DOMITI-370812 format. One line per field, with one value per residue (C-alpha): residue in one letter; chain; x, y, z. Coordinates in steps of 0.2 Angstrom, whole numbers, plus 5000, padded with zeros to 4 digits. Layout:
residu: c(A; ...);
chaine: c(A; ...);
x: c(X; ...);
y: c(Y; ...);
z: c(Z; ...);
! end
This chain:
residu: c(M; R; L; I; I; I; A; M; S; Q; K; S; R; H; I; A; I; L; G; A; G; N; I; G; T; A; I; A; G; G; L; S; Q; S; S; N; F; K; A; G; N; I; T; L; T; R; R; K; V; E; L; L; D; S; L; K; K; A; G; F; I; V; Q; S; N; N; K; K; A; V; Q; G; A; D; I; I; L; I; A; V; E; P; Q; Q; L; D; G; L; L; A; E; I; K; T; V; I; D; G; E; R; H; I; L; I; S; V; V; S; G; V; T; I; K; R; I; R; E; Q; V; Q; S; D; V; P; I; V; R; A; M; P; N; T; A; I; A; I; R; E; S; M; T; C; I; T; S; D; D; E; H; S; K; A; V; E; A; T; K; N; I; F; D; T; V; G; E; T; L; V; I; H; E; E; L; M; T; S; A; T; A; L; G; A; C; G; I; A; F; F; L; R; A; I; R; A; A; S; Q; G; G; I; E; I; G; F; H; S; H; E; A; L; K; I; A; S; Q; T; A; K; G; A; A; S; L; L; G; K; M; E; N; H; P; E; F; E; I; D; R; V; T; T; P; R; G; C; T; I; S; G; L; N; Q; M; E; H; Q; G; F; S; S; A; M; I; K; G; I; L; V; S; A; E; K; A; A; K; L; Y; H; Q; N; D; E);
chaine: c(A; A; A; A; A; A; A; A; A; A; A; A; A; A; A; A; A; A; A; A; A; A; A; A; A; A; A; A; A; A; A; A; A; A; A; A; A; A; A; A; A; A; A; A; A; A; A; A; A; A; A; A; A; A; A; A; A; A; A; A; A; A; A; A; A; A; A; A; A; A; A; A; A; A; A; A; A; A; A; A; A; A; A; A; A; A; A; A; A; A; A; A; A; A; A; A; A; A; A; A; A; A; A; A; A; A; A; A; A; A; A; A; A; A; A; A; A; A; A; A; A; A; A; A; A; A; A; A; A; A; A; A; A; A; A; A; A; A; A; A; A; A; A; A; A; A; A; A; A; A; A; A; A; A; A; A; A; A; A; A; A; A; A; A; A; A; A; A; A; A; A; A; A; A; A; A; A; A; A; A; A; A; A; A; A; A; A; A; A; A; A; A; A; A; A; A; A; A; A; A; A; A; A; A; A; A; A; A; A; A; A; A; A; A; A; A; A; A; A; A; A; A; A; A; A; A; A; A; A; A; A; A; A; A; A; A; A; A; A; A; A; A; A; A; A; A; A; A; A; A; A; A; A; A; A; A; A; A; A; A; A; A; A; A; A; A; A; A; A; A; A; A; A; A; A; A; A; A; A; A; A);
x: c(4990; 4989; 4973; 4965; 4969; 4962; 4946; 4942; 4927; 4930; 4923; 4935; 4950; 4962; 4968; 4983; 4983; 5001; 5000; 4983; 4983; 4969; 4968; 4972; 4958; 4946; 4949; 4946; 4930; 4923; 4927; 4919; 4904; 4902; 4897; 4909; 4923; 4923; 4931; 4939; 4948; 4956; 4972; 4978; 4996; 5003; 5017; 5006; 4993; 4983; 4977; 4968; 4958; 4941; 4944; 4950; 4933; 4924; 4932; 4947; 4964; 4976; 4995; 5012; 5021; 5020; 5029; 5016; 5002; 5009; 5011; 4992; 4986; 4982; 4981; 4994; 4989; 5002; 4996; 5012; 5019; 5031; 5046; 5042; 5040; 5058; 5059; 5043; 5047; 5064; 5055; 5042; 5051; 5057; 5039; 5031; 5026; 5025; 5013; 5001; 5001; 4994; 5003; 4993; 5001; 4992; 5008; 5009; 5023; 5031; 5032; 5029; 5046; 5053; 5043; 5048; 5066; 5064; 5054; 5064; 5049; 5038; 5023; 5008; 5009; 4995; 4995; 4978; 4974; 4958; 4952; 4945; 4927; 4931; 4925; 4907; 4909; 4910; 4928; 4935; 4949; 4962; 4971; 4986; 4998; 5013; 5000; 4984; 4975; 4981; 4970; 4978; 4970; 4954; 4955; 4960; 4946; 4933; 4939; 4938; 4922; 4913; 4918; 4915; 4920; 4936; 4945; 4960; 4973; 4991; 5004; 5011; 4994; 4994; 5003; 4989; 4976; 4983; 4981; 4964; 4956; 4964; 4969; 4953; 4943; 4950; 4948; 4930; 4927; 4936; 4924; 4909; 4916; 4918; 4900; 4893; 4903; 4894; 4878; 4882; 4885; 4868; 4859; 4859; 4865; 4881; 4873; 4860; 4872; 4883; 4868; 4862; 4880; 4883; 4867; 4869; 4886; 4880; 4866; 4878; 4890; 4875; 4868; 4884; 4885; 4868; 4864; 4882; 4881; 4896; 4896; 4893; 4877; 4870; 4877; 4868; 4851; 4853; 4859; 4846; 4849; 4853; 4850; 4858; 4867; 4877; 4881; 4888; 4898; 4906; 4911; 4919; 4928; 4934; 4941; 4950; 4939; 4943; 4961; 4964; 4957; 4967; 4983; 4980; 4978; 4994; 5004; 4998; 5003; 5020; 5022; 5015; 5028; 5042; 5036; 5045; 5061; 5063; 5071; 5085; 5089);
y: c(5142; 5123; 5125; 5135; 5121; 5108; 5118; 5122; 5113; 5097; 5103; 5117; 5106; 5102; 5084; 5077; 5058; 5053; 5037; 5035; 5016; 5004; 5010; 5028; 5030; 5020; 5033; 5047; 5039; 5036; 5054; 5062; 5051; 5055; 5073; 5080; 5082; 5090; 5081; 5097; 5099; 5082; 5080; 5063; 5059; 5045; 5043; 5037; 5050; 5044; 5030; 5043; 5050; 5044; 5052; 5068; 5068; 5066; 5082; 5077; 5086; 5074; 5077; 5068; 5082; 5076; 5092; 5103; 5093; 5095; 5113; 5115; 5104; 5105; 5086; 5074; 5056; 5044; 5028; 5022; 5004; 5002; 5001; 5017; 5027; 5032; 5040; 5049; 5056; 5062; 5071; 5080; 5084; 5101; 5107; 5099; 5113; 5107; 5122; 5119; 5101; 5084; 5069; 5053; 5037; 5021; 5012; 4995; 4991; 5009; 5017; 5035; 5036; 5030; 5043; 5057; 5052; 5054; 5070; 5078; 5089; 5091; 5089; 5079; 5061; 5049; 5031; 5024; 5007; 5007; 4993; 4994; 4995; 5013; 5015; 5012; 5020; 5004; 5003; 4998; 5010; 5008; 5024; 5028; 5042; 5046; 5058; 5049; 5064; 5076; 5087; 5078; 5061; 5069; 5077; 5060; 5051; 5064; 5060; 5041; 5042; 5048; 5032; 5018; 5014; 5019; 5013; 5022; 5009; 5008; 5008; 4991; 4984; 4992; 4977; 4966; 4979; 4977; 4958; 4958; 4973; 4977; 4959; 4953; 4960; 4946; 4933; 4936; 4938; 4921; 4914; 4921; 4914; 4897; 4897; 4902; 4887; 4876; 4883; 4878; 4861; 4859; 4866; 4885; 4894; 4904; 4921; 4915; 4906; 4922; 4933; 4921; 4920; 4938; 4944; 4930; 4936; 4954; 4949; 4939; 4955; 4966; 4955; 4956; 4975; 4979; 4966; 4967; 4948; 4936; 4926; 4910; 4917; 4920; 4903; 4894; 4903; 4894; 4877; 4864; 4846; 4834; 4848; 4852; 4868; 4859; 4845; 4858; 4867; 4852; 4846; 4863; 4862; 4845; 4851; 4865; 4880; 4891; 4885; 4890; 4907; 4910; 4904; 4915; 4930; 4926; 4923; 4940; 4949; 4942; 4946; 4964; 4967; 4963; 4973; 4989; 4981; 4972; 4988; 4985; 4967);
z: c(5035; 5039; 5049; 5035; 5023; 5034; 5039; 5021; 5013; 5004; 4988; 4988; 4991; 4977; 4977; 4967; 4965; 4959; 4951; 4943; 4940; 4946; 4964; 4960; 4947; 4958; 4972; 4960; 4954; 4971; 4977; 4963; 4964; 4982; 4977; 4990; 4978; 4961; 4947; 4942; 4958; 4956; 4947; 4941; 4935; 4925; 4913; 4899; 4901; 4886; 4897; 4907; 4892; 4898; 4915; 4906; 4897; 4914; 4920; 4929; 4927; 4919; 4917; 4918; 4928; 4946; 4953; 4944; 4951; 4969; 4967; 4963; 4976; 4995; 4997; 4989; 4988; 4982; 4974; 4965; 4966; 4980; 4969; 4961; 4977; 4981; 4963; 4965; 4982; 4976; 4961; 4972; 4988; 4983; 4980; 4996; 5008; 5026; 5030; 5016; 5011; 5018; 5011; 5010; 5005; 5000; 4995; 5003; 5016; 5017; 5034; 5038; 5045; 5029; 5019; 5030; 5028; 5009; 5009; 5023; 5028; 5043; 5031; 5040; 5033; 5034; 5027; 5021; 5014; 5004; 4992; 4975; 4981; 4983; 4965; 4971; 4988; 4997; 5002; 5019; 5022; 5037; 5042; 5052; 5056; 5068; 5076; 5077; 5084; 5071; 5060; 5045; 5051; 5053; 5036; 5029; 5038; 5031; 5013; 5015; 5025; 5009; 4999; 5012; 5030; 5039; 5054; 5062; 5067; 5074; 5060; 5064; 5058; 5041; 5032; 5040; 5034; 5016; 5017; 5025; 5017; 5001; 4995; 5004; 4989; 4978; 4991; 4993; 4974; 4972; 4985; 4975; 4959; 4967; 4974; 4956; 4949; 4962; 4956; 4938; 4944; 4952; 4937; 4935; 4920; 4923; 4924; 4936; 4947; 4948; 4952; 4966; 4973; 4972; 4980; 4994; 4998; 4999; 5010; 5022; 5023; 5026; 5040; 5049; 5047; 5052; 5065; 5073; 5077; 5076; 5060; 5069; 5077; 5060; 5054; 5068; 5062; 5045; 5051; 5057; 5064; 5050; 5037; 5021; 5027; 5040; 5028; 5016; 5029; 5036; 5019; 5015; 5032; 5028; 5012; 5021; 5017; 5033; 5034; 5016; 5018; 5034; 5026; 5011; 5022; 5031; 5015; 5008; 5023; 5023; 5004; 5007; 5021; 5008; 4993; 4996; 5003; 4987; 4981; 4993; 4986);
! end
C-alpha cells in the first residue's frame, strides 16, 4: 500500500495542511500554482476557518476538523506553531495510518524522534523547512528524515521541488536551516529595505529606490545561482581601485554590516532551538 501511495502521480495525491497560517497558506498557494497539485486535493485546517474564506473560494478544501482532514489525505503536512504541536499530535495520532500516510513537519525545533514518540506509529516522518517565498515558487527548502534514502524523502523532495530549490541535509542542521533559510527571508528583506532608504537619501523617490534595490538584489542572487561563483569573485568584478564601490563596501564593513548579519543568524538559530522546549518550562 505504501509503495502505491508514494508512486501515485502528484496531481492525484491528497494533502492535508494542518495549521494554515502564514507558512501553511504559502505552501498551499505555491503547490497549486505549480500546476502539479490541484487546489481541490489540498485540505487546509485552522481553528478560525473564516480566515481561509479566500482560499475556499480559490478551490481549496477548508475545515477545522484535523482528524477528518487526516483521514482524507495521503500526505499530512503539519505547519502549526511549536507550542501547538503536542496537542495536535495527540488529536490525530489515532487516525494516522503507518501504511498509508507520509507525515511532513515544518515545525521549528522538533525532532523526528520526538514526533514519533508522540504519534506512536511507524509512519514515515520527514522534516522540511521552507520559507515564505514558496508562495511564488522560489523557496529554499531543507529536508531531512531518519531514513534519508526512503521513498518518503523522495516524495517530499518531489513536492518541494515544484516550489523552489531543495536540499537534503542531516537532521542536526535543521535548526541552522531555520535561521539561514526561513528567517533569512526577513534578513535579506531588511537589507533591501536599508538599501532603498539609502537610495532615498541620495535623491530617488521611495518607489524608485525600492524598485532599484529589489531588482539589484534579485540580480545579485541570480548571478550566484547561474554563474556558481563565490560572492567575493563577483564583488571583485564590481570594485575598482579607488572606486566608489570599494569605498561603500569598506564603510559598511566599518559599521559592522557582515558581523551584524552573522550575529543575527546565530541568535536566530539559538532561539529556534528553544522554541519547542519552551513548552517544558
